[in-house]
Structures are given as C-alpha cells and as structure tokens.
DSSP file (Angstrom, degrees, kcal/mol; ACC not computed):
  #  RESIDUE AA STRUCTURE BP1 BP2  ACC     N-H-->O    O-->H-N    N-H-->O    O-->H-N    TCO  KAPPA ALPHA  PHI   PSI    X-CA   Y-CA   Z-CA
    1    1 A X              0   0    0      0, 0.0    50,-0.1     0, 0.0     2,-0.1   0.000 360.0 360.0 360.0 136.8   35.9  199.9 -109.7
    2    2 A X        -     0   0    0     48,-0.4    48,-0.0     1,-0.1     0, 0.0  -0.350 360.0-108.4 -67.7 140.7   39.6  200.5 -109.8
    3    3 A X        -     0   0    0      1,-0.1     2,-0.3    -2,-0.1    -1,-0.1  -0.249  33.6-120.0 -65.6 156.4   41.7  199.4 -106.8
    4    4 A X        -     0   0    0      1,-0.1     2,-0.1     2,-0.0    -1,-0.1  -0.729  14.1-125.5-100.4 148.6   43.2  202.1 -104.6
    5    5 A X     >  -     0   0    0     -2,-0.3     4,-2.5     1,-0.1     5,-0.2  -0.367  36.6-102.6 -76.4 168.3   46.8  202.8 -103.8
    6    6 A X  H  > S+     0   0    0      1,-0.2     4,-2.0     2,-0.2     5,-0.1   0.879 124.6  51.3 -63.6 -36.5   47.9  202.9 -100.2
    7    7 A X  H  > S+     0   0    0      2,-0.2     4,-2.1     1,-0.2    -1,-0.2   0.913 110.5  48.5 -64.9 -41.7   48.0  206.7 -100.3
    8    8 A X  H  > S+     0   0    0      1,-0.2     4,-2.8     2,-0.2    -2,-0.2   0.900 110.1  51.8 -65.2 -40.3   44.5  206.8 -101.8
    9    9 A X  H  X S+     0   0    0     -4,-2.5     4,-2.5     1,-0.2    -1,-0.2   0.898 108.1  52.2 -61.7 -39.7   43.2  204.4  -99.1
   10   10 A X  H  X S+     0   0    0     -4,-2.0     4,-1.5     2,-0.2    -2,-0.2   0.919 111.7  45.6 -63.4 -43.0   44.7  206.6  -96.4
   11   11 A X  H  X S+     0   0    0     -4,-2.1     4,-2.4     1,-0.2    -2,-0.2   0.918 112.0  51.6 -66.1 -43.4   42.9  209.7  -97.9
   12   12 A X  H  X S+     0   0    0     -4,-2.8     4,-3.3     1,-0.2     5,-0.3   0.899 105.3  56.8 -61.0 -39.1   39.7  207.8  -98.2
   13   13 A X  H  X S+     0   0    0     -4,-2.5     4,-1.7     1,-0.2    -1,-0.2   0.901 109.1  46.0 -57.7 -41.1   40.0  206.7  -94.6
   14   14 A X  H  X S+     0   0    0     -4,-1.5     4,-2.5     2,-0.2    -2,-0.2   0.924 114.1  47.4 -67.7 -44.6   40.1  210.3  -93.5
   15   15 A X  H  X S+     0   0    0     -4,-2.4     4,-2.6     2,-0.2    51,-0.2   0.887 110.0  52.6 -68.0 -38.0   37.2  211.3  -95.8
   16   16 A X  H  < S+     0   0    0     -4,-3.3    -1,-0.2     2,-0.2    -2,-0.2   0.905 111.8  47.8 -60.4 -39.3   35.1  208.4  -94.6
   17   17 A X  H  < S+     0   0    0     -4,-1.7    -2,-0.2    -5,-0.3    -1,-0.2   0.919 118.9  37.8 -66.7 -43.8   35.8  209.6  -91.0
   18   18 A X  H  < S-     0   0    0     -4,-2.5     2,-0.9     1,-0.1    -2,-0.2   0.735  92.4-148.5 -80.7 -22.9   34.9  213.2  -91.8
   19   19 A X  S  < S+     0   0    0     -4,-2.6    47,-0.6    -5,-0.2     2,-0.3  -0.144  79.0  18.4  76.7 -36.8   32.0  212.3  -94.2
   20   20 A X  E    S+A   65   0A   0     -2,-0.9     2,-0.3    45,-0.2    45,-0.2  -0.949  78.7 166.6-156.4 146.2   32.7  215.4  -96.2
   21   21 A X  E     -A   64   0A   0     43,-2.6    43,-3.0    -2,-0.3     2,-0.2  -0.998  33.8-125.3-161.9 149.9   35.7  217.6  -96.4
   22   22 A X     >  -     0   0    0     -2,-0.3     4,-1.9    41,-0.2     3,-0.4  -0.529  47.0-103.1 -83.9 163.5   37.7  220.3  -98.1
   23   23 A X  H  > S+     0   0    0     39,-0.4     4,-2.5     1,-0.2     5,-0.2   0.913 124.8  53.3 -56.1 -42.7   41.3  219.5  -99.1
   24   24 A X  H  > S+     0   0    0      1,-0.2     4,-2.3     2,-0.2    -1,-0.2   0.829 104.6  55.4 -65.6 -30.4   42.6  221.5  -96.2
   25   25 A X  H  > S+     0   0    0     -3,-0.4     4,-1.3     2,-0.2    -1,-0.2   0.922 109.7  46.2 -64.9 -43.5   40.3  219.5  -93.8
   26   26 A X  H  X S+     0   0    0     -4,-1.9     4,-0.8     1,-0.2     3,-0.5   0.928 111.9  51.5 -63.1 -44.6   41.9  216.3  -95.1
   27   27 A X  H >< S+     0   0    0     -4,-2.5     3,-0.8     1,-0.2    -2,-0.2   0.891 106.6  54.2 -59.6 -40.8   45.4  217.8  -94.7
   28   28 A X  H 3< S+     0   0    0     -4,-2.3    -1,-0.2     1,-0.2    -2,-0.2   0.808 113.3  42.4 -63.8 -30.0   44.6  218.8  -91.1
   29   29 A X  H 3< S+     0   0    0     -4,-1.3    -1,-0.2    -3,-0.5     2,-0.2   0.472  90.8 108.8 -94.7  -3.6   43.7  215.2  -90.3
   30   30 A X  S << S-     0   0    0     -4,-0.8     4,-0.1    -3,-0.8     3,-0.1  -0.536  71.9-119.6 -75.8 136.2   46.6  213.7  -92.2
   31   31 A X        -     0   0    0     -2,-0.2     2,-0.2     2,-0.1    -1,-0.1  -0.293  50.2 -54.1 -71.5 161.5   49.3  212.2  -90.0
   32   32 A X  S    S+     0   0    0      1,-0.2    -1,-0.1     2,-0.1     2,-0.0  -0.523 118.9  50.4 -72.8 145.2   52.9  213.5  -90.1
   33   33 A X  S    S-     0   0    0     -2,-0.2    -1,-0.2     1,-0.1     2,-0.2   0.445  86.2-157.9 -78.5 130.4   54.7  213.7  -92.4
   34   34 A X        -     0   0    0     -4,-0.1    -2,-0.1     1,-0.1     3,-0.1  -0.475  14.5-122.7 -74.6 141.4   51.9  215.6  -94.2
   35   35 A X        -     0   0    0     -2,-0.2    -1,-0.1     1,-0.1    -5,-0.1  -0.384  39.9 -84.4 -75.3 162.2   52.1  215.7  -98.0
   36   36 A X     >  -     0   0    0      1,-0.1     4,-2.3    -2,-0.1     3,-0.4  -0.363  40.5-114.1 -61.1 149.1   52.1  219.0  -99.8
   37   37 A X  H  > S+     0   0    0      1,-0.2     4,-2.7     2,-0.2     5,-0.2   0.890 116.6  52.5 -51.5 -45.0   48.7  220.5 -100.4
   38   38 A X  H  > S+     0   0    0      1,-0.2     4,-1.9     2,-0.2    -1,-0.2   0.857 108.0  50.7 -65.8 -35.2   49.0  220.1 -104.1
   39   39 A X  H  > S+     0   0    0     -3,-0.4     4,-2.1     2,-0.2    -1,-0.2   0.931 112.1  47.0 -65.5 -45.6   49.9  216.4 -103.8
   40   40 A X  H  X S+     0   0    0     -4,-2.3     4,-2.4     1,-0.2    -2,-0.2   0.907 110.2  52.6 -62.8 -42.4   46.9  215.8 -101.6
   41   41 A X  H  X S+     0   0    0     -4,-2.7     4,-2.3    -5,-0.2    -1,-0.2   0.885 108.9  51.1 -60.8 -38.2   44.6  217.7 -104.0
   42   42 A X  H  X S+     0   0    0     -4,-1.9     4,-2.3     2,-0.2    -2,-0.2   0.903 109.0  50.1 -65.4 -41.7   45.9  215.5 -106.8
   43   43 A X  H  X S+     0   0    0     -4,-2.1     4,-2.3     2,-0.2    -2,-0.2   0.916 111.2  49.3 -62.4 -42.8   45.2  212.3 -104.9
   44   44 A X  H  X S+     0   0    0     -4,-2.4     4,-2.0     2,-0.2    -2,-0.2   0.907 109.9  50.5 -64.8 -41.8   41.7  213.6 -104.2
   45   45 A X  H  X S+     0   0    0     -4,-2.3     4,-2.5     1,-0.2    -1,-0.2   0.896 110.2  51.0 -61.5 -40.0   41.1  214.4 -107.9
   46   46 A X  H  X S+     0   0    0     -4,-2.3     4,-2.3     2,-0.2    -2,-0.2   0.894 107.9  52.2 -65.0 -39.8   42.3  210.9 -108.7
   47   47 A X  H  <>S+     0   0    0     -4,-2.3     5,-2.5     2,-0.2     6,-1.0   0.877 110.5  48.5 -62.8 -37.3   39.9  209.4 -106.2
   48   48 A X  H ><5S+     0   0    0     -4,-2.0     3,-1.1     4,-0.2    -2,-0.2   0.922 110.3  50.9 -67.7 -43.6   37.1  211.4 -107.8
   49   49 A X  H 3<5S+     0   0    0     -4,-2.5    -2,-0.2     1,-0.3    -1,-0.2   0.862 108.2  52.8 -61.3 -36.9   38.2  210.2 -111.3
   50   50 A X  T 3<5S-     0   0    0     -4,-2.3   -48,-0.4    -5,-0.1    -1,-0.3   0.577 120.7-110.4 -76.1  -9.5   38.1  206.6 -110.1
   51   51 A X  T < 5S+     0   0    0     -3,-1.1    -3,-0.2    -4,-0.5    -2,-0.1   0.600  89.9 110.1  93.6  12.0   34.6  207.1 -108.8
   52   52 A X  S   <S+     0   0    0     -5,-2.5    15,-3.1    -6,-0.2    16,-1.0   0.744  79.0  33.4 -88.8 -25.8   35.2  207.0 -105.1
   53   53 A X  E     -B   66   0A   0     -6,-1.0     2,-0.3    13,-0.3    13,-0.2  -0.881  56.2-175.4-127.9 157.7   34.5  210.7 -104.4
   54   54 A X  E     -B   65   0A   0     11,-2.2    11,-2.4    -2,-0.3     2,-0.3  -0.852  18.0-143.2-135.5 176.1   32.3  213.4 -105.7
   55   55 A X  E     -B   64   0A   0     -2,-0.3     2,-0.4     9,-0.2     9,-0.2  -0.967  11.0-142.8-143.2 159.6   32.2  217.1 -104.8
   56   56 A X  E     -B   63   0A   0      7,-2.4     7,-2.9    -2,-0.3     2,-0.4  -0.977  28.1-135.0-117.5 136.3   29.9  220.0 -104.3
   57   57 A X  E     -B   62   0A   0     -2,-0.4     2,-0.5     5,-0.2     5,-0.2  -0.783  20.5-177.7-100.1 133.9   31.1  223.4 -105.4
   58   58 A X  E >  S-B   61   0A   0      3,-3.1     3,-2.1    -2,-0.4     2,-0.6  -0.883  71.4 -57.6-124.6  95.6   30.8  226.5 -103.3
   59   59 A X  T 3  S-     0   0    0     -2,-0.5    -2,-0.0     1,-0.3     0, 0.0  -0.576 121.7 -19.6  67.5-115.2   32.3  229.4 -105.4
   60   60 A X  T 3  S+     0   0    0     -2,-0.6     2,-0.4    -3,-0.1    -1,-0.3   0.310 120.8  96.1-104.8   7.3   35.8  228.2 -106.1
   61   61 A X  E <   - B   0  58A   0     -3,-2.1    -3,-3.1   -39,-0.0     2,-0.5  -0.819  59.9-151.8-103.8 136.6   35.9  225.7 -103.3
   62   62 A X  E     - B   0  57A   0     -2,-0.4     2,-0.6    -5,-0.2   -39,-0.4  -0.912   1.7-160.3-107.4 129.8   35.1  222.0 -103.6
   63   63 A X  E     - B   0  56A   0     -7,-2.9    -7,-2.4    -2,-0.5     2,-0.3  -0.950  18.7-150.5-106.9 120.7   33.8  220.0 -100.7
   64   64 A X  E     +AB  21  55A   0    -43,-3.0   -43,-2.6    -2,-0.6     2,-0.3  -0.628  17.3 178.0 -95.9 147.9   34.4  216.3 -101.3
   65   65 A X  E     -AB  20  54A   0    -11,-2.4   -11,-2.2    -2,-0.3   -45,-0.2  -0.990  34.5 -97.4-145.3 150.5   32.2  213.4 -100.1
   66   66 A X  E     - B   0  53A   0    -47,-0.6   -13,-0.3    -2,-0.3     3,-0.1  -0.410  20.5-169.3 -71.0 141.3   32.5  209.6 -100.6
   67   67 A X  S    S+     0   0    0    -15,-3.1     2,-0.4     1,-0.2   -14,-0.2   0.686  82.4  46.4 -94.4 -27.9   30.4  207.9 -103.3
   68   68 A X  S    S-     0   0    0    -16,-1.0    -1,-0.2     4,-0.0     2,-0.1  -0.950  88.0-129.1-116.3 134.6   31.2  204.5 -101.9
   69   69 A X     >  -     0   0    0     -2,-0.4     4,-2.1     1,-0.1     5,-0.2  -0.393  23.5-110.6 -82.9 164.5   31.0  203.7  -98.2
   70   70 A X  H  > S+     0   0    0      1,-0.2     4,-2.9     2,-0.2     5,-0.2   0.877 115.3  54.4 -61.7 -40.9   33.8  202.1  -96.2
   71   71 A X  H  > S+     0   0    0      1,-0.2     4,-2.4     2,-0.2    -1,-0.2   0.908 108.7  48.3 -63.1 -42.1   31.9  198.8  -95.7
   72   72 A X  H  > S+     0   0    0      2,-0.2     4,-2.5     1,-0.2    -1,-0.2   0.911 112.7  49.1 -63.2 -42.5   31.3  198.4  -99.4
   73   73 A X  H  X S+     0   0    0     -4,-2.1     4,-2.9     2,-0.2     5,-0.2   0.923 110.7  49.9 -63.1 -44.3   35.0  199.1 -100.2
   74   74 A X  H  X S+     0   0    0     -4,-2.9     4,-2.8     1,-0.2     5,-0.2   0.921 110.8  50.4 -59.7 -43.7   36.1  196.6  -97.5
   75   75 A X  H  X S+     0   0    0     -4,-2.4     4,-2.4     2,-0.2    -2,-0.2   0.942 114.0  43.3 -60.0 -50.2   33.8  194.0  -99.0
   76   76 A X  H  X S+     0   0    0     -4,-2.5     4,-2.3     2,-0.2    -2,-0.2   0.907 115.5  48.8 -63.7 -42.9   35.1  194.5 -102.5
   77   77 A X  H  X S+     0   0    0     -4,-2.9     4,-2.5     2,-0.2    -2,-0.2   0.913 112.4  47.8 -64.9 -43.0   38.7  194.7 -101.4
   78   78 A X  H  X S+     0   0    0     -4,-2.8     4,-2.9    -5,-0.2     5,-0.2   0.931 111.7  49.5 -64.9 -45.0   38.5  191.5  -99.3
   79   79 A X  H  X S+     0   0    0     -4,-2.4     4,-2.3    -5,-0.2    -1,-0.2   0.897 111.6  49.7 -61.1 -39.5   36.8  189.6 -102.1
   80   80 A X  H  X S+     0   0    0     -4,-2.3     4,-2.8     2,-0.2     5,-0.2   0.914 112.0  48.2 -64.0 -43.1   39.5  190.7 -104.5
   81   81 A X  H  X>S+     0   0    0     -4,-2.5     4,-2.8     2,-0.2     5,-0.6   0.926 111.7  48.8 -63.8 -45.5   42.2  189.7 -102.1
   82   82 A X  H  X5S+     0   0    0     -4,-2.9     6,-2.5     1,-0.2     4,-1.5   0.916 115.3  45.3 -60.8 -43.2   40.6  186.3 -101.5
   83   83 A X  H  <5S+     0   0    0     -4,-2.3     4,-0.4     4,-0.2    -2,-0.2   0.930 119.9  39.1 -65.4 -46.1   40.2  185.7 -105.3
   84   84 A X  H  <5S+     0   0    0     -4,-2.8    -2,-0.2    -5,-0.2    -3,-0.2   0.812 131.3  21.6 -78.4 -31.8   43.7  186.9 -106.2
   85   85 A X  H  <5S+     0   0    0     -4,-2.8    -3,-0.2    -5,-0.2    -2,-0.2   0.621 128.5  38.1-113.9 -16.6   45.8  185.4 -103.3
   86   86 A X  S ><<S-     0   0    0     -4,-1.5     3,-2.2    -5,-0.6     6,-0.3   0.073 103.1-109.4-128.3  24.2   43.7  182.5 -101.9
   87   87 A X  T 3  S-     0   0    0     -4,-0.4    -4,-0.2     1,-0.3    -3,-0.1   0.768  72.8 -66.1  54.0  29.4   42.2  180.9 -104.9
   88   88 A X  T 3  S+     0   0    0     -6,-2.5     2,-0.5     1,-0.2    -1,-0.3   0.634 102.6 134.8  73.4  14.1   38.7  182.3 -103.9
   89   89 A X    <>  -     0   0    0     -3,-2.2     4,-1.4    -7,-0.5    -1,-0.2  -0.861  47.0-164.9-108.6 122.2   38.7  180.0 -100.8
   90   90 A X  H  > S+     0   0    0     -2,-0.5     4,-2.5     1,-0.2     5,-0.2   0.859  96.8  59.2 -64.7 -35.4   37.7  181.2  -97.3
   91   91 A X  H  > S+     0   0    0      1,-0.2     4,-2.7     2,-0.2    -1,-0.2   0.898 103.3  51.2 -60.0 -41.0   39.3  178.0  -96.0
   92   92 A X  H  > S+     0   0    0     -6,-0.3     4,-2.2     2,-0.2    -1,-0.2   0.868 108.6  51.7 -65.1 -36.0   42.6  179.1  -97.5
   93   93 A X  H  X S+     0   0    0     -4,-1.4     4,-2.4     2,-0.2    -2,-0.2   0.953 113.1  43.8 -63.7 -49.4   42.4  182.5  -95.8
   94   94 A X  H  X S+     0   0    0     -4,-2.5     4,-2.6     1,-0.2     5,-0.2   0.892 111.9  53.2 -65.0 -39.6   41.8  180.9  -92.4
   95   95 A X  H  X S+     0   0    0     -4,-2.7     4,-2.7     1,-0.2    -1,-0.2   0.916 110.1  48.8 -60.4 -42.5   44.5  178.4  -93.0
   96   96 A X  H  X S+     0   0    0     -4,-2.2     4,-2.2     2,-0.2    -2,-0.2   0.928 111.2  49.1 -61.4 -46.0   46.9  181.2  -93.8
   97   97 A X  H  <>S+     0   0    0     -4,-2.4     5,-3.1     2,-0.2     6,-0.5   0.887 113.0  47.1 -64.6 -38.7   45.9  183.2  -90.7
   98   98 A X  H ><5S+     0   0    0     -4,-2.6     3,-1.6     3,-0.2    -1,-0.2   0.941 112.5  49.4 -65.6 -47.0   46.3  180.1  -88.5
   99   99 A X  H 3<5S+     0   0    0     -4,-2.7    -2,-0.2     1,-0.3    -1,-0.2   0.841 112.1  48.5 -61.7 -33.8   49.7  179.3  -90.0
  100  100 A X  T 3<5S-     0   0    0     -4,-2.2    -1,-0.3    -5,-0.2    -2,-0.2   0.391 112.5-120.4 -86.8   3.3   50.8  182.9  -89.5
  101  101 A X  T < 5 +     0   0    0     -3,-1.6    -3,-0.2    -4,-0.1    -2,-0.1   0.873  69.8 137.3  60.1  39.3   49.7  182.9  -85.9
  102  102 A X      < +     0   0    0     -5,-3.1     2,-0.5    -6,-0.2    -4,-0.2   0.454  48.6  77.5 -94.9  -2.6   47.2  185.8  -86.6
  103  103 A X        -     0   0    0     -6,-0.5     2,-0.1    -5,-0.1    -1,-0.0  -0.934  68.8-149.1-114.1 125.7   44.3  184.3  -84.6
  104  104 A X     >  -     0   0    0     -2,-0.5     4,-2.5     1,-0.1     5,-0.2  -0.314  34.0-103.1 -79.3 171.0   44.2  184.4  -80.9
  105  105 A X  H  > S+     0   0    0      1,-0.2     4,-2.4     2,-0.2     5,-0.2   0.888 125.8  53.1 -61.6 -38.3   42.5  181.7  -78.8
  106  106 A X  H  > S+     0   0    0      2,-0.2     4,-2.5     1,-0.2    -1,-0.2   0.927 108.1  50.1 -62.1 -45.0   39.6  184.1  -78.3
  107  107 A X  H  > S+     0   0    0      1,-0.2     4,-2.6     2,-0.2    -2,-0.2   0.930 110.7  49.5 -58.0 -46.1   39.4  184.6  -82.1
  108  108 A X  H  X S+     0   0    0     -4,-2.5     4,-2.4     1,-0.2    -1,-0.2   0.903 110.6  49.7 -62.1 -41.8   39.4  180.8  -82.7
  109  109 A X  H  X S+     0   0    0     -4,-2.4     4,-2.2     2,-0.2    -1,-0.2   0.911 111.8  48.5 -63.2 -42.1   36.6  180.3  -80.0
  110  110 A X  H  X S+     0   0    0     -4,-2.5     4,-2.2     2,-0.2    -2,-0.2   0.898 111.5  49.7 -65.9 -39.6   34.5  183.0  -81.7
  111  111 A X  H  X S+     0   0    0     -4,-2.6     4,-2.5     2,-0.2    -2,-0.2   0.909 109.2  52.3 -63.8 -41.4   35.0  181.5  -85.1
  112  112 A X  H  X S+     0   0    0     -4,-2.4     4,-2.4     1,-0.2    -2,-0.2   0.913 109.4  49.6 -60.9 -42.8   34.0  178.1  -83.8
  113  113 A X  H  X S+     0   0    0     -4,-2.2     4,-2.3     2,-0.2    -1,-0.2   0.898 110.7  50.3 -62.6 -40.9   30.8  179.6  -82.3
  114  114 A X  H  X S+     0   0    0     -4,-2.2     4,-2.5     2,-0.2    -2,-0.2   0.908 110.3  49.5 -64.2 -41.3   30.0  181.2  -85.6
  115  115 A X  H  X S+     0   0    0     -4,-2.5     4,-2.5     2,-0.2    -2,-0.2   0.923 111.2  49.3 -64.1 -44.3   30.6  177.9  -87.5
  116  116 A X  H  X S+     0   0    0     -4,-2.4     4,-2.3     2,-0.2    -1,-0.2   0.906 111.7  49.0 -61.9 -41.6   28.3  176.1  -85.1
  117  117 A X  H  X S+     0   0    0     -4,-2.3     4,-2.7     2,-0.2    -2,-0.2   0.918 110.6  50.7 -63.8 -43.4   25.6  178.7  -85.4
  118  118 A X  H  X S+     0   0    0     -4,-2.5     4,-2.1     2,-0.2    -2,-0.2   0.903 109.7  50.7 -61.3 -41.9   25.9  178.6  -89.2
  119  119 A X  H  X S+     0   0    0     -4,-2.5     4,-1.6     2,-0.2    -1,-0.2   0.925 111.3  48.0 -61.9 -44.5   25.5  174.8  -89.1
  120  120 A X  H  X S+     0   0    0     -4,-2.3     4,-1.4     1,-0.2     3,-0.2   0.924 111.1  50.9 -61.5 -44.9   22.4  175.0  -86.9
  121  121 A X  H  < S+     0   0    0     -4,-2.7    -1,-0.2     1,-0.2    -2,-0.2   0.874 109.2  50.9 -61.6 -38.0   20.9  177.7  -89.2
  122  122 A X  H  < S+     0   0    0     -4,-2.1    -1,-0.2     1,-0.2    -2,-0.2   0.803 107.9  53.1 -71.8 -28.4   21.5  175.5  -92.3
  123  123 A X  H  <        0   0    0     -4,-1.6    -1,-0.2     1,-0.2    -2,-0.2   0.788 360.0 360.0 -74.2 -27.6   19.8  172.5  -90.6
  124  124 A X     <        0   0    0     -4,-1.4    -1,-0.2    -5,-0.1    -2,-0.2   0.474 360.0 360.0 -74.7 360.0   16.7  174.5  -89.9
C-alpha cells in the first residue's frame, strides 16, 4: 500500500475518528486554517485511489469510510520507518530514542518490565 503524505494522514485521522464522513464533515473537523472544499475533496479522492478509503453513494453524495484501520496503518508505517531509517532494528530505534532524550524514566521502567516479562515468557 502506498505511503501517505502528511495532508493525507491528517484527513485519515479525521475519518478514523468519525468512522464515516462526507467531505463537509471532514472539513468541519479540520483544524484552522481549513483547506478549500475542492482541495479536501481531491485529497479524499486520492486516499480512495490509494486504497485507504471507499465510499457509499446516496444520490450525488459520497459518504467515505476507511478500508484500513488506524492500528494496521500505524503498524505498517512503523515497520516501514524501522526498515528505512533504523536498518530494521528495534535496538536502533530504542538507542535513537534514548540518545534524543525521548524516553522518560517512567518509560524506561515500563520498557524494562516488558523486557523482563518477555524473557520469562520465552523461558516457559
């Protein structure tokens, strides 16, 4: 599945939140500055073309809904990022986050607990 632009991700975030929406519904939930209606409609059509959305037609109105859920998209995006920027290594991701000071002490403690649990599970 083709990657999304930041504008497309923003629109998908709104549609995931709404679960199904008309273009005007997305526009109403879009933060300022809002794009022109026609620009937003074009982004939505592109999302449909990329396979992220489908629609149901009511007369001349299209109601759009996600074909891929947010969790699946997050999983694919994260895996792509790890592969492209961190040589496919979870260790490299964590090393980067530690080096950038992106993990709080609480985060580190929780990660340590997860690692210990994983070790126990693998021994069983």
